[in-house]
C-alpha positions in Angstrom: 0.9 -35.9 73.6 4.6 -35.2 73.6 6.7 -38.3 74.2 3.8 -40.7 73.4 4.7 -44.0 71.7 3.3 -44.4 68.2 1.7 -47.8 68.0 1.9 -49.6 64.7 -1.1 -49.7 62.4 -3.6 -52.5 63.6 -3.7 -54.5 60.4 -4.2 -58.2 61.0 -5.6 -59.8 57.8 -3.8 -58.9 54.6 -4.5 -60.0 51.1 -1.9 -59.6 48.4 -3.0 -59.9 44.8 -0.1 -61.0 42.6 2.8 -63.3 43.3 5.6 -61.3 41.6 8.7 -60.1 43.5 7.0 -57.0 44.9 3.9 -58.9 46.2 6.0 -61.7 47.6 8.5 -59.5 49.3 5.7 -57.3 50.8 4.1 -60.5 52.2 7.4 -61.7 53.7 8.2 -58.3 55.3 4.8 -57.8 56.7 4.7 -61.3 58.2 8.3 -60.9 59.6 7.4 -57.6 61.3 4.3 -59.1 62.9 4.1 -63.0 62.9 0.5 -62.7 64.1 -0.7 -61.3 60.9 -2.8 -63.5 58.6 -1.3 -62.9 55.1 -2.5 -64.6 51.9 -1.0 -64.2 48.4 -3.2 -64.9 45.4 -1.4 -65.6 42.1 -3.4 -66.7 39.0 -0.3 -68.4 37.5 1.8 -71.4 38.5 4.8 -70.8 40.8 7.4 -70.9 38.1 5.5 -69.0 35.4 7.3 -65.7 34.8 8.0 -63.1 32.2 11.6 -62.5 31.4 14.7 -64.3 32.5 17.2 -62.2 34.6 16.7 -59.5 37.2 19.2 -56.7 38.0 19.1 -55.1 41.4 21.0 -52.0 42.6 23.3 -51.7 45.6 20.8 -49.3 47.0 17.9 -51.8 46.8 20.1 -54.6 48.2 21.1 -52.4 51.1 17.4 -52.0 51.9 16.8 -55.7 51.7 19.8 -56.5 53.9 18.5 -54.1 56.6 14.9 -55.4 56.4 15.5 -59.1 56.0 19.0 -60.5 56.2 17.9 -64.0 55.4 16.5 -63.0 52.0 19.7 -60.9 51.4 21.9 -63.8 52.2 20.0 -66.1 49.8 20.2 -63.6 47.0 23.9 -63.1 47.5 24.5 -66.8 47.0 23.1 -66.7 43.5 24.1 -63.3 42.3 26.2 -62.9 39.2 28.3 -59.7 39.5 30.2 -57.7 36.9 31.5 -54.1 36.3 31.7 -53.5 32.6 29.4 -52.2 29.9 30.2 -53.0 26.3 28.8 -50.8 23.5 29.2 -52.4 20.0 28.5 -50.2 17.0 29.7 -50.5 13.4 32.2 -53.2 14.3 33.8 -51.3 17.2 33.4 -52.2 20.8 34.0 -49.7 23.6 34.1 -50.8 27.2 33.3 -48.7 30.2 34.1 -50.2 33.6 33.3 -49.6 37.3 29.5 -49.8 37.1 28.8 -52.6 39.6 25.9 -54.8 38.5 24.3 -57.7 40.3 21.8 -60.0 38.7 20.1 -63.4 39.2 17.4 -65.4 37.4 13.9 -64.3 37.9 12.7 -67.8 38.6 15.5 -68.1 41.2 14.4 -64.8 42.8 10.8 -66.0 43.0 11.9 -69.3 44.5 13.9 -67.5 47.2 10.8 -65.4 48.1 8.5 -68.5 48.0 10.8 -70.2 50.5 11.0 -67.2 52.7 7.2 -66.6 52.7 6.4 -70.3 53.5 9.0 -70.3 56.3 7.3 -67.3 57.8 3.8 -68.8 57.5 2.5 -66.8 54.5 -0.3 -68.6 52.7 0.7 -68.8 49.0 -2.2 -69.7 46.6 -1.0 -70.3 43.0 -3.3 -70.9 40.0 -6.0 -69.1 41.9 -7.9 -65.9 41.0 -8.2 -63.5 43.9 -11.8 -63.2 45.2 -13.6 -60.0 44.3 -14.6 -59.1 47.9 -11.1 -59.0 49.5 -11.5 -55.4 50.5 -14.5 -56.4 52.6 -13.0 -59.5 54.2 -9.5 -58.1 54.9 -7.9 -55.2 56.7 -5.5 -54.4 53.8 -5.4 -55.4 50.2 -2.1 -55.0 48.4 -2.6 -55.0 44.6 0.7 -56.1 43.1 -1.0 -57.5 40.0 1.3 -56.0 37.4 1.0 -53.7 34.5 -2.3 -55.2 33.4 -3.7 -54.8 37.0 -7.4 -55.7 37.2 -7.5 -53.9 40.5 -6.4 -50.7 38.9 -8.8 -51.1 36.1 -11.7 -51.9 38.4 -11.0 -48.8 40.5 -9.8 -46.7 37.6 -12.2 -43.9 38.5 -10.3 -43.5 41.8 -6.7 -44.3 40.9 -7.1 -42.3 37.6 -4.4 -44.2 35.6 -2.7 -42.7 32.6 -1.1 -45.3 30.3 1.3 -44.1 27.6 2.2 -46.5 24.8 5.6 -46.1 23.0 7.1 -46.6 19.6 9.3 -49.7 19.9 8.6 -53.4 19.9 10.7 -55.7 22.1 11.0 -59.3 23.1 12.5 -61.0 26.2 14.8 -63.9 25.3 17.8 -65.8 26.7 21.1 -67.2 25.6 22.8 -70.3 27.0 26.1 -68.6 27.9 27.0 -65.7 30.1 28.0 -62.3 28.6 31.1 -60.9 30.3 29.6 -57.4 30.5 26.3 -55.6 30.1 26.2 -55.5 26.3 24.5 -53.0 24.0 24.9 -53.8 20.3 23.5 -51.9 17.4 22.6 -53.6 14.1 21.9 -51.5 11.0 19.8 -53.8 8.8 18.1 -53.3 5.5 14.9 -52.8 7.4 16.2 -50.3 9.9 18.0 -50.1 13.2 17.7 -52.9 15.8 19.4 -53.1 19.2 20.3 -55.9 21.6 20.4 -55.4 25.4 22.2 -58.4 27.0 23.5 -59.2 30.5 24.4 -62.4 32.4 22.0 -63.6 35.2 23.5 -67.1 35.9 26.9 -68.8 35.3 25.5 -70.3 32.1 22.8 -67.9 31.0 22.1 -64.3 29.8 19.0 -62.2 29.3 18.7 -60.9 25.8 16.2 -58.2 24.8 15.8 -57.4 21.2 14.2 -54.0 20.5 13.4 -51.9 17.4 10.9 -49.3 16.3 7.5 -50.5 15.3 8.1 -49.6 11.6 11.3 -51.6 11.6 9.6 -54.6 13.2 7.0 -54.5 10.5 9.5 -53.9 7.6 11.3 -57.0 8.8 8.1 -59.0 8.6 8.1 -59.9 12.3 4.4 -59.0 12.6 3.5 -61.7 10.1 5.5 -64.7 11.4 5.4 -66.7 14.6 7.6 -65.3 17.4 9.9 -68.3 17.2 10.7 -67.6 13.5 11.4 -63.9 14.2 13.6 -65.0 17.2 15.7 -67.2 14.9 16.1 -64.2 12.5 17.3 -62.0 15.4 19.8 -64.7 16.4 21.3 -64.5 12.9 21.3 -60.7 12.9 23.2 -60.7 16.2 25.2 -63.9 15.6 28.5 -62.3 16.5 27.3 -61.1 19.9 25.6 -64.4 20.5 28.7 -66.4 19.5 26.6 -68.3 16.9 24.3 -69.6 19.7 20.5 -69.7 19.3 18.1 -67.6 21.4 15.8 -69.3 23.8 12.2 -68.2 24.4 9.8 -68.6 27.4 6.6 -68.2 25.5 8.0 -64.8 24.7 6.0 -62.5 22.4 6.8 -59.1 20.9 5.2 -56.3 22.9 5.3 -52.5 23.3 6.3 -50.8 26.6 3.6 -48.8 28.3 4.4 -46.2 30.9 1.8 -46.4 33.8 1.2 -43.4 36.0 -1.6 -43.2 38.6 -2.9 -40.0 40.2 -3.6 -42.0 43.4 -2.2 -45.2 44.7 -4.7 -46.1 47.4 -8.4 -46.2 48.0 -9.9 -47.2 51.3 -7.9 -50.3 52.4 -6.6 -51.1 48.9 -3.2 -50.0 47.8 -1.2 -50.4 44.5 2.4 -51.7 44.5 4.9 -52.2 41.7 3.9 -52.2 38.1 0.2 -51.8 39.1 1.1 -48.4 40.4 3.9 -47.4 38.0 6.2 -48.7 35.3 9.7 -47.7 34.2 11.4 -48.8 31.0 13.6 -52.0 31.3 16.6 -50.1 29.8 17.4 -48.8 33.2 16.6 -52.0 35.0 14.1 -50.5 37.4 10.8 -52.6 37.4 11.8 -55.1 40.1 13.8 -52.5 41.9 10.8 -50.2 42.3 8.5 -53.0 43.3 10.9 -54.2 46.0 11.4 -50.7 47.3 7.6 -50.1 47.3 7.3 -53.2 49.6 10.0 -51.9 51.9 8.3 -48.5 52.2 4.8 -49.9 52.6 6.0 -52.2 55.4 7.8 -49.3 57.2 4.9 -47.0 56.9 2.5 -49.6 58.4 4.9 -49.9 61.4 5.3 -46.2 61.9 1.8 -44.8 61.4 -1.0 -45.2 64.0 -3.7 -45.6 61.4 -4.1 -47.5 58.1 -5.2 -44.2 56.4 -2.1 -42.4 57.7 0.2 -45.3 56.7 -1.1 -45.4 53.1 -0.9 -41.7 52.8 2.7 -41.8 54.1 3.6 -44.6 51.7 2.3 -42.6 48.7 4.0 -39.4 49.9 7.3 -41.2 50.3 7.3 -43.2 47.1 5.8 -40.9 44.6 8.7 -38.4 44.3 11.2 -41.3 44.0 9.2 -43.1 41.4 8.6 -39.9 39.4 12.3 -39.3 39.3 13.0 -42.8 38.2 10.2 -42.6 35.6 11.7 -39.4 34.2 15.1 -41.1 33.8 13.5 -44.2 32.3 11.5 -42.1 29.9 14.7 -40.3 28.8 16.4 -43.7 28.3 13.4 -45.1 26.4 13.2 -42.1 24.1 17.0 -42.3 23.5 16.6 -45.9 22.2 13.5 -44.9 20.2 15.5 -42.2 18.5 18.7 -44.2 18.2 18.9 -43.6 14.5 19.7 -39.9 15.2 23.0 -40.8 16.8 24.4 -43.4 14.5 26.9 -41.1 12.8 28.4 -39.7 16.0 32.1 -40.4 16.5 32.3 -43.9 18.0 33.4 -43.0 21.6 30.9 -40.1 21.7 28.2 -42.5 20.7 29.2 -44.8 23.5 29.3 -41.9 26.0 25.9 -40.7 24.8 24.4 -44.1 25.3 25.8 -44.4 28.8 24.5 -41.0 29.9 21.1 -41.2 28.1 19.0 -41.3 31.3 20.9 -38.4 32.9 21.4 -40.6 36.0 25.0 -41.4 34.8 27.0 -38.2 34.2 30.4 -37.1 32.9 31.7 -36.7 36.5 30.7 -40.1 37.8 31.8 -41.8 34.6 35.2 -40.1 35.1 35.3 -41.5 38.6 34.3 -45.0 37.5 36.4 -45.2 34.4 38.9 -42.3 33.9 40.5 -44.1 30.9 37.3 -44.4 29.0 36.1 -40.9 29.8 39.5 -39.5 28.9 39.4 -41.2 25.5 36.0 -39.7 24.9 37.3 -36.2 25.8 40.3 -36.5 23.5 38.1 -37.6 20.6 35.8 -34.6 21.3 38.8 -32.3 21.2 39.3 -31.4 24.9 42.9 -30.6 25.6 44.3 -32.7 28.5 42.7 -31.8 31.8 40.1 -29.5 30.1 36.4 -30.1 31.1 34.2 -30.1 28.0 32.4 -27.0 29.1 35.6 -25.0 28.8 36.3 -25.8 25.2 35.7 -22.9 22.8 32.8 -22.7 20.3 32.6 -20.6 17.1 29.4 -19.0 15.7 30.1 -17.1 12.5 32.8 -14.6 13.3 32.4 -14.9 17.1 34.4 -17.4 19.1 33.0 -18.1 22.6 35.7 -19.0 25.1 33.5 -21.6 26.8 30.1 -23.3 26.4 28.2 -21.5 29.3 25.5 -18.9 28.5 23.8 -16.6 31.0 20.2 -17.2 29.8 18.0 -14.2 29.1 16.1 -13.2 32.2 13.5 -10.5 32.4 14.4 -8.1 35.2 11.4 -5.7 35.0 13.6 -2.9 36.4 13.8 -0.3 33.6 12.3 3.2 33.5 10.8 4.1 30.1 12.6 1.2 28.6 16.0 2.6 29.6 18.4 0.1 31.3 19.9 1.7 34.3 22.5 1.1 37.0 20.7 -2.1 38.0 21.2 -3.6 34.5 24.8 -2.5 34.5 25.5 -4.3 37.8 23.3 -7.3 36.9 24.8 -8.0 33.5 28.3 -6.7 34.4 28.5 -9.0 37.4 27.6 -12.0 35.3 30.1 -11.1 32.7 32.8 -10.9 35.3 31.5 -14.4 36.5 33.2 -16.2 33.6 30.4 -17.3 31.2 31.3 -17.3 27.5 28.1 -15.4 26.6 25.9 -13.2 28.6 22.4 -12.5 27.2 20.2 -9.5 28.0 16.6 -9.9 28.9 14.1 -9.6 26.1 14.6 -6.1 24.8 11.4 -4.7 23.3 11.2 -3.0 19.9 8.5 -0.5 20.9 6.7 0.9 23.9 3.6 -1.2 23.0 5.9 -4.3 22.6 6.8 -4.3 26.3 5.6 -7.0 28.6 5.5 -4.6 31.6 6.3 -1.0 32.3 9.6 -2.2 33.7 10.8 -3.9 30.5 13.8 -2.6 28.6 13.6 -1.3 25.0 15.8 -0.3 22.1 13.4 2.1 20.3 15.2 5.3 21.2 18.6 6.8 21.1 18.7 7.2 24.9 18.1 3.5 25.3 20.8 2.7 22.8 23.3 4.9 24.7 22.4 3.2 28.0 23.0 -0.3 26.4 26.3 0.9 24.9 27.4 1.8 28.5 26.8 -1.8 29.4 28.5 -3.4 26.4 31.5 -1.2 26.8 31.8 -2.3 30.5 31.6 -6.0 29.5 34.2 -5.6 26.8 36.6 -3.5 28.9 36.3 -5.3 32.2 35.7 -8.8 31.1 37.7 -9.3 27.9 36.7 -12.4 26.0 33.1 -12.4 27.3 30.5 -11.9 24.6 27.3 -10.1 25.3 24.2 -10.8 23.3 20.9 -9.0 22.8 17.5 -10.8 22.8 15.1 -8.8 20.7 11.3 -9.3 20.9 7.8 -8.0 21.1 5.4 -9.0 23.8 2.3 -9.4 21.6 -0.8 -10.5 23.4 1.2 -11.0 26.7 1.9 -7.3 27.1 0.6 -4.5 29.3 0.8 -6.5 32.5 2.1 -6.0 36.1 5.7 -6.6 37.1 6.3 -10.3 37.8 6.4 -10.0 41.6 3.2 -7.9 41.6 1.2 -10.5 39.7 2.5 -12.4 36.7 0.4 -12.0 33.5 -2.1 -9.8 35.4 -3.3 -6.6 33.7 -2.1 -3.3 35.0 -4.6 -1.6 37.4 -4.2 1.6 35.3 -2.1 2.9 32.4 -2.7 -0.2 30.2 -1.8 0.1 26.5 -3.5 -1.8 23.7 -2.0 -5.2 22.8 -1.7 -6.8 19.4 -1.4 -10.4 18.1 -1.8 -12.6 15.1 -5.4 -13.3 16.2 -7.8 -11.7 18.7 -7.3 -14.4 21.4 -6.5 -13.2 25.0 -3.7 -15.0 26.8 -5.9 -15.6 29.8 -9.5 -14.8 30.5 -8.6 -11.7 32.5 -6.1 -10.4 29.9 -7.0 -7.9 27.1 -8.3 -9.3 23.8 -5.6 -8.2 21.4 -6.2 -6.4 18.1 -5.5 -8.6 15.1 -2.6 -7.2 13.1 -3.3 -5.9 9.6 -0.8 -5.7 6.8 0.2 -2.1 7.5 0.8 -2.9 11.2 2.9 -6.0 10.3 5.1 -3.7 8.2 5.4 -1.2 11.0 6.5 -3.9 13.5 9.0 -5.4 11.0 10.5 -2.0 10.7 10.6 -1.6 14.5 12.6 -4.8 14.7 15.0 -3.6 12.0 15.5 -0.2 13.7 16.2 -1.9 17.0 18.7 -4.3 15.4 20.5 -1.4 13.8 20.8 0.3 17.2 21.9 -2.9 18.8 24.8 -3.2 16.3 25.9 0.4 17.0 25.6 -0.3 20.7 28.2 -3.0 20.4 26.4 -6.2 21.0 28.2 -9.3 19.8 25.2 -11.5 19.0 21.5 -10.9 18.4 18.8 -13.4 19.2 15.3 -13.1 17.8 12.7 -14.1 20.4 10.2 -16.5 18.7 9.2 -18.4 21.9 7.0 -18.3 25.0 3.9 -16.9 23.3 5.2 -13.5 22.5 4.4 -11.9 19.2 6.5 -13.9 16.8 5.8 -17.1 18.7 2.1 -16.3 18.4 2.4 -16.5 14.7 4.1 -19.9 14.8 1.6 -21.7 17.0 -1.7 -23.0 15.5 -3.2 -22.4 19.0 -2.6 -18.6 18.8 -2.7 -18.0 15.0 -6.2 -18.5 13.6 -5.6 -16.2 10.6 -7.0 -17.0 7.2 -4.7 -14.7 5.2 -1.2 -15.2 3.9 0.1 -15.2 7.5 -2.0 -18.0 9.0 -3.3 -21.5 8.4 -0.7 -23.8 7.0 2.7 -24.4 8.6 4.4 -22.4 5.9 2.1 -19.4 6.2 2.5 -19.3 10.0 6.2 -19.1 9.5 6.0 -16.3 7.0 6.0 -13.2 9.3 8.7 -14.5 11.7 10.9 -15.3 8.7 10.2 -11.8 7.2 11.3 -10.2 10.5 14.4 -12.5 10.7 15.4 -11.5 7.1 14.9 -7.8 7.8 17.0 -8.0 11.0 19.7 -10.1 9.3 19.8 -7.5 6.6 21.0 -4.8 9.0 22.9 -6.9 11.5 26.6 -7.0 10.7 27.4 -10.1 8.6 30.3 -11.2 10.8 28.1 -11.3 13.9 25.9 -14.3 14.6 22.1 -14.4 14.9 20.3 -17.0 16.9 16.5 -17.7 17.3 14.8 -18.8 20.5 11.8 -21.1 19.9 9.3 -23.0 22.0 9.9 -26.5 20.7 6.6 -27.7 22.0 3.5 -25.9 23.2 2.8 -28.7 25.8 -0.8 -28.5 24.7 -3.1 -30.6 22.5 -3.2 -29.2 18.9 -0.1 -27.1 19.4 3.3 -27.3 17.9 5.2 -30.5 18.6 8.8 -31.7 18.6 8.4 -32.6 14.9 7.2 -29.1 14.1 10.1 -27.6 16.0 12.6 -29.5 13.8 10.9 -27.9 10.7 10.8 -24.5 12.3 14.6 -24.7 13.0 15.2 -25.9 9.4 13.3 -22.8 8.1 15.3 -20.4 10.2 18.6 -22.1 9.3 17.7 -21.8 5.6 17.4 -18.0 6.2 20.8 -17.7 7.9 20.2 -18.5 11.6 23.5 -19.6 13.2 22.0 -21.5 16.1 18.6 -22.3 17.7 18.0 -21.6 21.4 15.6 -24.3 22.3 13.1 -23.6 25.0 9.5 -24.9 25.4 6.0 -23.8 26.3 4.6 -20.7 27.8 2.6 -20.2 24.6 -0.9 -20.9 26.0 -2.1 -20.9 29.6 -3.6 -24.4 29.3 -0.2 -26.1 28.9 0.9 -29.2 30.7 4.7 -29.2 30.9 6.6 -32.3 31.9 9.1 -30.7 34.3 12.3 -32.3 35.5 16.0 -32.1 35.4 17.2 -30.9 31.9 13.6 -31.5 30.7 13.9 -29.4 27.6 17.2 -30.8 26.5 15.8 -33.7 24.4 14.2 -31.1 22.1 17.5 -29.4 21.5 19.2 -32.8 21.0 16.6 -33.7 18.4 16.9 -30.4 16.5 20.7 -30.6 16.5 20.9 -34.2 15.1 18.1 -33.8 12.6 19.1 -30.5 11.2 22.9 -30.3 11.9 22.3 -26.8 13.3 24.1 -25.8 16.5 21.7 -25.6 19.5 21.6 -23.9 22.9 20.0 -26.1 25.5 18.0 -24.5 28.4 15.7 -25.6 31.2 16.6 -26.9 34.6 20.3 -27.3 33.8 21.8 -26.6 37.2 25.2 -28.2 37.7 28.5 -28.1 35.8 28.3 -31.8 35.6 25.1 -31.5 33.6 26.8 -29.0 31.3 29.8 -31.3 30.7 27.6 -34.3 30.1 25.4 -32.6 27.6 28.2 -31.0 25.7 30.4 -34.2 25.6 27.4 -36.4 24.6 26.7 -34.1 21.6 23.2 -33.2 22.8 23.9 -29.4 22.8 26.6 -27.0 21.7 26.0 -24.4 24.4 24.1 -24.6 27.7 22.1 -21.6 29.0 21.5 -21.3 32.7 19.1 -18.8 34.3 18.3 -19.4 38.0 21.8 -20.7 38.9 23.2 -17.4 37.7 20.7 -15.5 39.8 21.9 -17.5 42.8 25.6 -17.2 41.9 26.7 -14.5 39.4 30.2 -16.2 39.3 28.8 -19.7 38.6 31.2 -20.4 35.8 34.3 -19.4 37.7 33.2 -21.4 40.7 32.5 -24.4 38.4 36.1 -24.1 37.1 37.5 -23.9 40.7 35.4 -26.9 41.8 36.8 -28.9 39.0 40.4 -27.8 39.7 40.7 -26.1 36.3 42.3 -22.8 35.5 43.2 -23.0 31.9 41.9 -21.6 28.6 38.2 -20.8 28.7 38.4 -19.4 32.2 39.3 -15.8 32.9 39.3 -14.5 36.5 39.2 -10.7 36.7 42.5 -9.6 38.2 40.9 -8.2 41.4 39.2 -11.6 41.9 42.1 -13.9 41.1 43.1 -14.5 44.7 39.7 -16.2 45.2 40.4 -18.7 42.5 42.7 -20.6 44.8 40.4 -20.8 47.7 40.2 -24.4 49.0 36.9 -26.1 48.2 34.9 -27.7 51.0 32.9 -30.0 48.8 29.8 -30.0 46.5 26.3 -30.5 47.5 25.4 -31.6 43.9 28.2 -34.1 43.5 27.0 -37.4 42.1 27.8 -40.6 43.9 31.0 -42.1 42.6 29.5 -45.5 42.1 26.0 -46.2 40.8 24.4 -49.4 39.5 21.8 -50.0 36.9 18.5 -48.6 38.1 19.8 -46.3 40.8 
C-alpha cells in the first residue's frame, strides 16, 4: 500500500561463523541496530590469532564506518598511521608519487577494537570454539564469515557454486620493526629471478612486509626446500637496503599462493556468505578487509530496509555483487601485473613507476596528475610529451605513415552497402569521424568476394565500381581532414557468412538468398548456421588471389594503411584456432601449419601493397574457450606476422566460437596487447571497452599500447577526439579542428561525467 512503513526484517537469533574483521563488524552493527537481537560469534582460533600484520582501509570504507558506528570509527582513528607517498624502487632508483592518502593500523589492534565494541554491545564471542553444524536450524540467520577456506562454502558448494582460481606467485606476510615512511614497492633482480617487496607502516614502530615472486623463482631460490624462517632470513638479506639492515619478523608465516574466490550465489535459505568466504581480491590493492567491512555494512542495511529475510539477502547480494566484481577485476589486473613483472623491467624508470601505479586501472593518468603533478609531469617528459601535451596527442610513426595522435576509430561493420558498394552513408559515417580528430579512421571489414561477405549489407573491394566508391571516401578524408589517415580492414567472412543484418538477427541465416560458405574445416559456427565447405588447395589459391586483387584496388583507392583481419572467427582466424581448424593437411594440425595460410595471404598482400604504407594484422588474442588459442599463442602469432613484415598488431579477443566465456570489463582486452608489445617489441593497437580519454592517456603513457582503438564511443560521438582535446584544455599539435568547426573548440566545458575522483586511497 502506498505510504506504508517498511518494517525491518524480523531476525532475532543470529549466528556468525568467523571472528575476523568482517564477522565481528557485522555482529557489532546488527546488535547496535537492534539491541534485542541474540548474536553469537564462533571463532575456532584464539582472540589474538591472526594472519598478517597491518590492515589498510580506504577513506570510502572509513566514511561508511563513521556513519554506521561513530564509536568504532573514533577508536580506529586513534590508532591509524597515515601517509601520502608511494615509493617505487627499481635498479637503484627511487621514484616517489605523493597525494595518495593511506590509513593503516595493526590487524590485532583492529580485532581488539572490534572485540571491545562487540562485548560492550552484548555480543557473545566464543573463541577456540568450532561452530555447531546445526546453526541454520537453531538460528534465524547464519552469517558465514569463515574466510577463504570457508567450511560453510564447501559444505554448501552445490548451492553457492564456488569457482576458485589459483595464481602463479608465492608470497609470505612478514613484519619489520620500523615504520616505512611511504608505501614501498621494491624490485630485486636476483640470480634466481625477479622478487618484489610490498611494504607499508601500520604502527609507529612497525611495518607490514610482503615478499612475492613467481613459483618458479621461489623454487629456484630453494625456498620450497627450507623452513620458512630460513627463507625469511634470505629475503631480509636480498632487501637489506629497504629494510635498513633489520631482520624480518614472522607470525607463524608460511609461503602461500593467492586464490581468487568467486561464488555464483552468496546465500541459501537463512545462510549468507560474507568477506573472503564469498570473494577474494588480491592484497596488492589492499581490498580484503575493506570488502569484508563493506559487506557487513550492506548486510546490516538490507536487513533493516527489507520486510523479509529472503528479500534482505537478495538485496544484499544485488547491491554487493557488482561492486565486488569491479574490485575483483581491478585486483586481478594488479595481480597479473606483478605476475608478469619481468616484462616491464627494461622500461624507462619513470614509465615503469607510472605503469606500476596504474596497474589496476583504478588509478589513472588524470587522477595521478591531480595528486602529484610534479611526478606525472616528469613521466610525461621522459615519454617525450611536449609541455602541456596529453600523451594521446603525441604522434606515432608506422613505416612511412606518421599519425598525428594515438586515437583510432575502430573498424565497425555498418551493414549498409548495396552489392558491396559503399554509398552516401559510408561517406558521411567515415567522413564525420575523420573530421572528428582521430589520427586514424578504419573502415569496417571490407570483403574480398561476394561469398566473403558476412551479410548482404557488407562492403567489398572486388569490383572497379566498389574501388571508385572507396576512392570518393578517401579523397574526402584527405581533402577535408588533412593529416587524418584512413585505413582499410580487409577480410573474408568464412563460416560466419551468409547471415542477416546485425539488427535483424546477428549470426542468423538469411531467410532466402543464402550463398554457400567456406572454412578451414566443415564446422558450423552455431547449430542453425550452414555447415561450411572445407577449402581445397585450388580454392585456397583463389581466395589468396582475391585478397591480392582487393589490396591492389585499395592502394589505388588511396588508403593509407591496410589491416588484414585474422580475428573474430572469420576465415583467416578460422585457420589460426585449433577449435575451428581440424585439417590434417599442410594447413592444419600443428601451430605452424595453422599459421601457414594466413601468412601466405599476408605475404601476397604485402607484395602488392606499397612498401611505404604500413600493414597491420588484427588477431583474437584468446578464444576464451577451453582448447582454443591462449595469450601465449597470441604472442607467437604476433611474432610470426612480425617476421613477415607486419608493422603493428591490432589486439582483439574472442568471437571465434559460440561457446566462448569472455571476462568483460573496462579495458579488458588491453592486457593481451600489453603482453604482445613487451614480449615481441612490436607496436600494438589496444581495443575493447576503452571509453575515456583518461584511459587512452593512461595506456599510452604506461607503455601498454601504442595506439588505442575505440568503437562505441565514436558511434556516440563522431567528434570524440576533438572533444577530448577540449575537455583537457589542449589545442596544440595532434589536434586539428576543421575551420568551420573551430568556433566550437572554445566552448566552455560544463564538466565530465567520467572524471575520476581527485583523491583515491588504496583499495578504492
